[in-house]
N, C-alpha and C positions, 0 to 999 in steps of 0.2 A: 229335526231333519232326519230323514230315513235314508240310509245308504244300503243298497242291496246289489249283489252281483248274482247273476245266474250261476247254476252249478257248472255249466260249461265254461264260463269265464273264470270261475274260481279254479278250475282244473288247469287252465292256461297259465294262471299266475304262479302256480306252485309246481315245481318239478317233482315227480314221484320218487320217493326214497323210502326205504324200510324204516320203521320206527324202532331202530335198535340203537345201541350205544355207538356214537360216531367218533371214530379215531381214538377210542379209548377214553373219551371224555365222559365223566359221569353227569347225571342230571343236575346236580348242584352247581357244577362249573358252567353248564349251559345256561342255567338261570342267572348266574352272576354275569356271564357274557351278554345276555339279553338286557339286563339292567344297564350295563355300561353302554350298550348299543343305543338304548333309549335315551340315556342322558346325553350322549354325544351327538346323536343324529336328529333328535326331535326339534331342537331350536332352528337348525338350518332348513329342515324339511318344512316346518311351519312357515318360516319366512318366504320360502320359495312358493308355497301354496297360497300364502297371503297375496303375493304379487300375481300369481297365476289366476286367482279368482277376482282380481281387481279390487283388492282391499277388503274382502269378505272374511274377517277373522273367524266368524262362527263356522263357515264352511271349511276353512283351513283347519281349525281345531278338530272339528268332527272327522274330517278325512284323515288327519294324522292319527287320531286316536283309533279309528276303525282299522287303519292299515296296521298299526302296531298290535291291535287285538287279533287280527287275522294272522299276522306273523307269529305271534305267540302260540296260536292254535296250530300252526303248521311249521313251527321252527325246526323240527327235525328234517323236513323235506326241502328247506330253502338253502340253496347253495351259496348265493351271494346276497346277504340280507339288505345291504344299503340300496343297491339298484332295485331290488324287489320292492322295498318299502317305497321308494320314490315312484316307481311305475304304478304301484297299487294306489298310493295316496293321490297321485295326479289323476288317475282314472276315476276314482271315487269323487273327487272334487269336481271334475268335468261333468260327470253324470248328474251331480246335484245341481250345478249351475244350469245345465240344459233342462233339467226337470223344472226348475224354478222359472226359466224363460217360457216354457210351455204353459205354465199355470198363471203367470202374470204377464201383463202387457207393458211392462216397464221398458223404456227405451234408453239407450246409452246417452251420455251427455253430448250435446252438440259441440262441434269443433269450434264454433264461434265463441263459446264460453271460455275458451282457453286463452285468456288475455295475458295473464301473468304466468311466469314459469316457476311458481312455488311448488312445493311438494304435492299439494292437492291437484294442481294442473297436470303434473307429470303422472300422478296416479290415474287421473281421468283419461289421459291419453293412453296409458297402459291398458285401461279397461277396454279401449277400442281395438286393441290388437287381438289377433286370434289367440286362443289359449296356448298353442304351441309357440307362437312368436313371443308371447308374454313370458312363458317359462324359459325359453332360450335366452332372451334378453336379460331376465333377472338372474339366472344362474351364471351367465357369462360375465355380466358387468357388475352386478351387486355382490353375488356370492364369490366372484373372482375365480371361477372354475375354468379350466382349459376346455376347449371344444370337445375333446375326447371324453372327458369326465361328464360334461353336460349330456353328450350322446348316450353314455352308459346309464346315467340317471333317468333319462327320458325314454330309454328303450328305442332309440333311433340311430341311424348312421351319422357319422360326423359331417358328411356332405349335406344331409338333410338339416342338421343343426345350423350349418353355415347359411343355407337358404333361408331358414327362419330368422336368423340374425340379420341378414341383408334386408329382407322384406320388413322386419320389425323396425329397423332403423329408418328405412325409407318412409314407413307409415308414421313413425313418431315425428319425423321432419315435417310431413304434411300436416299432422294434427297440431303441432306446436307452431306452425306457420313460419318456419324458418329453414334456411339451408345451412345454417351454421351450428347445427347440433353437433357438438364435439363427440368424436368417437375416441374414447379413452384407450381402447385396446383394439388391436387388429384381430380379426377372426382368422 
């Protein structure tokens, strides 16, 4: 898998800051903080991307790794690393999924194949959601994040997240063929 961003887009992802010592913290402490950030953030980010890509573990892993590599490269210029990582990884994964769709003629699973509501059926239904709906539904219901945190991680407003949650729930009800899909939390 090849993940690439144009130089213009790379500049949008990173806020310019001088490459000097930040707040009196030396390079060794920043390295330690980056390692801790990796250990604490990577699992949740990978799970979010796994759901976002419709169960594509290879795309999720590559996007997470590439986002962390870019963050390491630009760590002195990143003000808020967790939202930056989420936005970057989601963009990378989305670009890869779109690139694959252009090169292959694969079609999403048919809604009539969703007879039983096992994990595979829910994942198949999630694959049919738009990428933003899938990410919002996963982060809100599975990762148990509040709407504001979902919005911060996806780089959108809370009202936009609520719209994606509403449309995602409605679409899941249609795909699973029922009106009794329980909503565990209110947006």
